[in-house]
C-alpha positions as CSV (number, residue, x, y, z in Angstrom):
1,M,-40.2,11.4,11.5
2,P,-40.0,13.1,8.1
3,F,-36.7,14.6,6.9
4,G,-36.5,18.3,7.9
5,Q,-38.6,18.0,11.0
6,T,-35.7,16.9,13.4
7,T,-35.3,19.2,16.3
8,A,-31.9,21.1,16.1
9,Q,-29.5,20.2,18.8
10,A,-26.0,21.3,19.7
11,I,-24.2,19.1,22.2
12,D,-20.8,20.3,23.2
13,E,-18.2,17.8,24.6
14,I,-20.8,15.5,26.0
15,D,-19.9,12.2,27.6
16,E,-22.9,10.2,26.5
17,V,-26.2,10.5,24.7
18,S,-28.0,7.2,24.4
19,H,-31.5,6.4,23.2
20,G,-31.1,2.6,23.3
21,G,-33.5,0.2,21.8
22,A,-34.3,-0.4,18.1
23,G,-35.1,3.3,17.4
24,V,-37.9,5.0,15.6
25,A,-39.3,2.7,12.9
26,G,-38.1,3.5,9.4
27,L,-35.9,6.4,10.5
28,V,-32.3,6.5,9.3
29,S,-29.7,8.2,11.5
30,V,-26.9,9.4,9.2
31,I,-23.6,9.9,11.1
32,I,-20.9,12.1,9.7
33,P,-17.6,12.2,11.7
34,A,-16.0,15.5,10.9
35,Y,-12.4,16.5,11.4
36,N,-11.0,19.5,9.5
37,C,-13.2,18.9,6.6
38,A,-14.8,22.3,6.1
39,Q,-14.2,22.3,2.3
40,Y,-16.1,19.0,1.8
41,L,-18.8,19.0,4.4
42,Y,-21.5,21.0,2.5
43,Q,-21.4,18.6,-0.5
44,A,-21.7,15.6,1.8
45,V,-24.7,17.0,3.6
46,E,-26.4,18.0,0.3
47,S,-26.0,14.4,-0.9
48,I,-28.0,13.3,2.1
49,R,-30.7,15.9,1.6
50,N,-31.0,14.8,-2.0
51,Q,-31.9,11.3,-1.0
52,T,-35.2,9.9,-2.3
53,Y,-35.7,8.3,1.0
54,R,-36.9,11.1,3.3
55,S,-37.2,9.7,6.8
56,L,-33.8,10.5,8.2
57,E,-31.8,12.6,10.7
58,I,-28.3,14.0,10.2
59,I,-25.8,13.8,13.0
60,I,-22.5,15.5,12.6
61,V,-19.8,14.7,15.2
62,D,-17.1,17.4,15.1
63,D,-14.0,15.5,16.3
64,G,-12.2,18.5,17.7
65,S,-11.6,20.3,14.3
66,T,-9.2,23.2,14.2
67,D,-10.2,24.6,10.9
68,S,-13.6,26.3,10.1
69,T,-15.6,23.1,10.3
70,P,-17.6,24.2,13.4
71,E,-18.5,27.4,11.6
72,V,-19.6,25.5,8.5
73,I,-21.8,23.2,10.6
74,K,-23.6,26.2,12.0
75,T,-24.6,27.3,8.4
76,L,-26.0,23.9,7.4
77,G,-29.5,24.4,8.9
78,D,-31.6,23.7,11.9
79,D,-32.2,20.1,11.0
80,I,-28.6,19.2,11.8
81,I,-27.8,17.4,15.1
82,S,-24.4,18.8,16.0
83,I,-22.1,17.2,18.5
84,R,-18.6,18.4,19.4
85,Q,-16.0,16.3,21.2
86,P,-12.2,16.6,21.8
87,N,-10.2,14.9,19.1
88,G,-10.4,11.2,19.6
89,G,-10.4,9.7,16.1
90,P,-13.2,8.6,13.7
91,A,-14.1,5.5,15.7
92,K,-15.0,7.4,18.8
93,A,-16.8,10.1,16.8
94,R,-19.0,7.4,15.1
95,N,-19.7,5.9,18.5
96,K,-20.8,9.2,19.8
97,G,-23.2,9.4,16.8
98,I,-24.5,5.9,17.4
99,D,-25.2,6.9,21.1
100,A,-27.2,9.9,19.8
101,A,-29.1,8.1,17.0
102,T,-32.8,7.7,17.3
103,G,-33.4,5.8,14.1
104,E,-34.1,2.1,13.5
105,F,-31.2,2.2,11.0
106,T,-27.8,3.9,11.1
107,A,-25.9,5.0,8.0
108,F,-22.3,6.3,7.9
109,L,-20.9,9.0,5.6
110,D,-17.4,10.3,5.7
111,A,-17.4,14.1,5.3
112,D,-15.5,13.9,2.0
113,D,-17.7,11.3,0.3
114,V,-20.9,11.7,-1.6
115,W,-24.0,9.5,-1.9
116,L,-26.1,9.0,-5.0
117,P,-29.8,10.0,-4.5
118,S,-31.2,6.5,-4.5
119,K,-28.8,5.0,-2.0
120,L,-30.9,4.9,1.2
121,K,-34.1,3.9,-0.6
122,K,-32.5,0.9,-2.2
123,Q,-30.7,-0.2,1.0
124,I,-33.6,0.3,3.4
125,D,-35.8,-1.7,1.0
126,Y,-33.2,-4.4,1.1
127,L,-33.0,-4.4,4.9
128,V,-36.8,-4.5,5.3
129,T,-37.1,-7.5,3.0
130,H,-34.1,-9.3,4.5
131,P,-34.6,-9.4,8.3
132,E,-31.7,-11.8,8.7
133,V,-29.2,-9.2,7.4
134,G,-27.3,-7.1,10.0
135,F,-26.0,-4.5,7.6
136,V,-26.1,-3.8,3.8
137,Y,-23.4,-2.2,1.7
138,S,-23.0,-1.3,-1.9
139,Q,-20.4,-0.9,-4.7
140,I,-18.6,2.4,-5.0
141,T,-16.5,4.3,-7.4
142,N,-13.8,6.9,-6.8
143,F,-13.7,10.5,-7.9
144,V,-11.3,13.5,-7.8
145,D,-12.5,17.1,-8.1
146,G,-16.0,16.1,-9.2
147,Q,-14.7,13.7,-11.9
148,T,-15.0,9.9,-11.6
149,I,-11.9,7.9,-12.3
150,G,-12.5,5.7,-15.3
151,D,-15.1,2.9,-14.9
152,E,-13.5,1.2,-11.9
153,V,-16.1,-0.2,-9.5
154,F,-15.2,-1.6,-6.0
155,P,-15.7,-4.4,-5.1
156,Q,-15.8,-5.9,-8.6
157,R,-17.5,-9.1,-7.3
158,P,-19.6,-8.1,-4.3
159,I,-20.6,-11.0,-1.9
160,S,-23.3,-11.4,0.6
161,G,-24.6,-13.9,3.2
162,L,-22.5,-15.5,5.9
163,I,-19.2,-13.9,4.9
164,F,-17.3,-13.7,8.2
165,D,-14.4,-15.8,6.8
166,E,-14.1,-13.8,3.7
167,L,-14.0,-10.5,5.6
168,L,-11.2,-11.8,7.7
169,S,-8.8,-11.9,4.7
170,D,-10.2,-9.4,2.3
171,T,-11.2,-5.7,2.6
172,I,-14.2,-5.3,0.2
173,I,-16.5,-2.9,2.0
174,Q,-16.3,0.9,2.2
175,L,-17.9,2.2,5.4
176,S,-19.7,5.2,3.7
177,S,-21.7,2.6,1.8
178,V,-23.0,0.8,4.9
179,V,-26.5,1.0,6.5
180,V,-26.7,-1.1,9.7
181,R,-29.6,-1.8,12.1
182,T,-29.0,0.5,15.0
183,E,-29.8,-2.1,17.6
184,I,-27.1,-4.4,16.1
185,A,-24.5,-1.6,16.0
186,R,-25.1,-1.1,19.7
187,Q,-25.0,-4.9,20.5
188,V,-21.5,-5.2,19.0
189,D,-20.4,-2.1,21.0
190,G,-20.0,0.1,17.9
191,F,-16.4,0.8,16.8
192,D,-13.3,-0.2,18.7
193,G,-11.8,3.2,19.7
194,S,-8.5,1.6,20.7
195,L,-7.7,0.7,17.1
196,L,-5.6,3.2,15.3
197,T,-6.8,2.0,11.9
198,A,-9.0,-0.9,10.5
199,E,-11.8,0.0,13.0
200,D,-14.2,-0.3,10.2
201,T,-13.2,-3.8,9.3
202,N,-13.4,-4.7,12.9
203,F,-16.9,-3.4,13.0
204,Y,-17.9,-5.5,9.9
205,L,-16.5,-8.6,11.5
206,K,-18.3,-8.2,14.7
207,V,-21.6,-7.9,12.9
208,A,-20.8,-10.6,10.4
209,Y,-19.9,-13.0,13.2
210,A,-23.6,-13.5,14.1
211,H,-25.5,-12.0,11.1
212,H,-25.9,-12.2,7.3
213,I,-24.4,-9.3,5.4
214,G,-26.3,-7.9,2.4
215,V,-25.3,-6.0,-0.7
216,V,-27.0,-3.8,-3.3
217,P,-24.7,-4.6,-6.2
218,E,-24.5,-1.2,-7.8
219,V,-22.6,2.0,-7.3
220,L,-24.4,4.1,-4.7
221,L,-21.3,5.9,-3.3
222,L,-18.7,8.2,-4.7
223,R,-15.5,8.1,-2.7
224,R,-13.4,11.2,-2.9
225,L,-9.6,10.7,-3.3
226,H,-7.3,13.4,-2.0
227,A,-4.0,13.7,-0.2
228,S,-5.6,14.0,3.2
229,N,-7.6,10.8,3.0
230,L,-7.0,8.8,6.2
231,S,-6.7,5.6,4.2
232,F,-3.6,7.0,2.5
233,R,-1.7,7.3,5.8
234,A,1.5,5.2,6.0
235,D,0.4,3.5,9.3
236,I,-2.8,2.1,7.9
237,P,-1.6,-1.4,7.2
238,F,-0.7,-2.0,10.8
239,G,-4.3,-1.8,11.9
240,T,-5.1,-5.0,9.9
241,L,-3.2,-7.3,12.3
242,D,-4.4,-5.4,15.4
243,N,-7.9,-5.9,14.2
244,L,-7.5,-9.6,13.9
245,D,-6.0,-9.6,17.4
246,R,-9.2,-7.9,18.7
247,I,-11.5,-10.3,17.0
248,A,-9.6,-13.3,18.3
249,E,-9.8,-11.8,21.8
250,R,-13.5,-11.1,21.5
251,Y,-14.4,-14.5,20.0
252,P,-11.9,-17.1,21.4
253,E,-13.4,-19.9,19.2
254,V,-11.9,-18.1,16.1
255,H,-8.4,-17.9,17.5
256,P,-5.9,-18.8,14.8
257,A,-4.8,-21.9,16.9
258,R,-8.3,-23.2,16.5
259,Y,-9.8,-21.6,13.4
260,P,-8.0,-22.1,10.0
261,P,-9.7,-19.2,8.3
262,M,-8.3,-16.9,11.0
263,L,-4.8,-18.4,10.6
264,N,-5.0,-17.8,6.9
265,A,-6.1,-14.2,7.4
266,Y,-3.0,-13.6,9.5
267,K,-0.9,-15.1,6.7
268,I,-2.5,-13.1,3.9
269,R,-2.5,-9.8,5.7
270,G,0.9,-10.4,7.3
271,E,2.5,-11.1,4.0
272,A,1.1,-7.9,2.6
273,L,2.2,-5.9,5.6
274,I,5.7,-7.3,5.7
275,K,6.1,-6.6,2.0
276,D,4.9,-3.0,2.4
277,C,7.3,-2.4,5.4
278,F,10.2,-4.0,3.6
279,H,9.9,-1.8,0.5
280,K,9.7,1.3,2.8
281,G,12.9,0.2,4.4
282,E,11.3,-0.4,7.8
283,Y,13.3,-3.5,8.5
284,R,12.8,-3.4,12.3
285,K,9.0,-3.6,11.8
286,V,9.5,-6.5,9.3
287,R,11.3,-8.4,12.0
288,E,8.6,-7.6,14.7
289,I,5.8,-8.7,12.4
290,F,7.7,-11.8,11.4
291,S,8.2,-12.8,15.1
292,K,4.5,-12.2,15.8
293,L,3.4,-14.4,12.9
294,V,5.9,-17.2,13.7
295,G,4.5,-17.1,17.3
296,L,1.0,-17.8,15.8
297,K,2.5,-20.7,13.7
298,V,2.0,-18.9,10.4
299,R,4.2,-20.6,7.8
300,S,5.2,-18.8,4.6
301,S,8.3,-18.9,2.4
302,S,7.9,-15.3,1.4
303,L,7.8,-14.2,5.0
304,L,11.1,-16.0,5.7
305,A,12.6,-14.5,2.5
306,Y,11.8,-10.9,3.6
307,R,13.1,-11.7,7.1
308,I,16.4,-12.8,5.7
309,L,16.7,-9.9,3.4
310,T,16.5,-7.4,6.3
311,F,19.9,-8.6,7.5
312,L,21.6,-7.9,4.1
313,P,23.5,-4.6,3.5
314,D,21.3,-1.9,1.9
315,S,23.6,-1.8,-1.1
316,L,23.1,-5.5,-1.8
317,V,19.3,-5.2,-1.3
318,H,19.3,-2.4,-3.8
319,A,21.3,-4.5,-6.3
320,L,18.9,-7.4,-5.9
321,R,15.9,-5.0,-6.5
322,M,17.5,-3.7,-9.7
323,I,18.2,-7.3,-10.9
324,R,14.6,-8.2,-10.2
325,K,13.4,-5.1,-12.0
326,V,15.5,-5.9,-15.1
327,M,14.3,-9.5,-15.1
328,M,10.6,-8.5,-14.9
329,H,11.1,-6.1,-17.8
330,L,12.8,-8.8,-19.9
331,I,10.0,-11.3,-19.1
332,K,7.4,-8.7,-20.1
333,C,9.2,-8.0,-23.4
334,L,9.6,-11.7,-24.2
335,S,5.9,-12.3,-23.4
336,G,4.9,-9.5,-25.7
337,R,7.0,-11.0,-28.6
338,L,5.5,-14.4,-28.0
339,T,2.0,-13.1,-28.3
340,L,2.6,-11.4,-31.6
């Protein structure tokens, strides 16, 4: 189905639209979850229309927007498949898009991100020549107000293959860079709508559990940074442990009591989470997370140290922080002199 020949649809607050199966051969269903993103949506859609790969359909799922997003969608053209649902979060919006997808492949694009023109062509070529791969991702770079930020590329060292263990502990994939086989997305039940955050990592792990993961090691996505980014929310880190819980429940053989890489993932992500909460002064959450990790038999001296610090008076904790800051500054100065 050539791009531009998709029948226009408007589906308002539907419960389910499912086409099942592997989908139309070669067709890419591009899903954009949209929530109060009127100012960015046009640029995102234009980056899809500018793709050199032309066999695609665009599905925009309006997740109960309260700004002018619905009006903007109406101006985008008759080739847009528009679905509106009550606000339920990006995971449920993407699942609605997966249900409606008719393509062999499904790609995801956040409404504030932008694709480079060759993205889909290179990634579909990869999937066609690597039938063992469940999904393929790419490197990305960040931009603000149309300007890229330096030469930073993420991830710096992209990996591929059977990388389930690596994905347990490290977040290296940006969802807007992913193209997945639609049939596989449905086999793993799409995104976990019960997760507040980290639903994307949960999705990667479900696919990586049984499939190779591929990568096109070049920048094909521009990720927009702004104050409203969901990834900047303060509660984001908490989704990382909830995600591991869900994976352990779904696949009992990788429970941390039986699978060392999962235990190590709880340790790595737990340490980062406790440190983040401690420096925000959220001591009750530090104690809760510590208790959870101890219950899983995670052992770490840094975890214990932060746990003990939560019982000290705030004035003493502040004094210790100042001493540490001074010491780090002195070490930096001494290191600089030694290298002269």
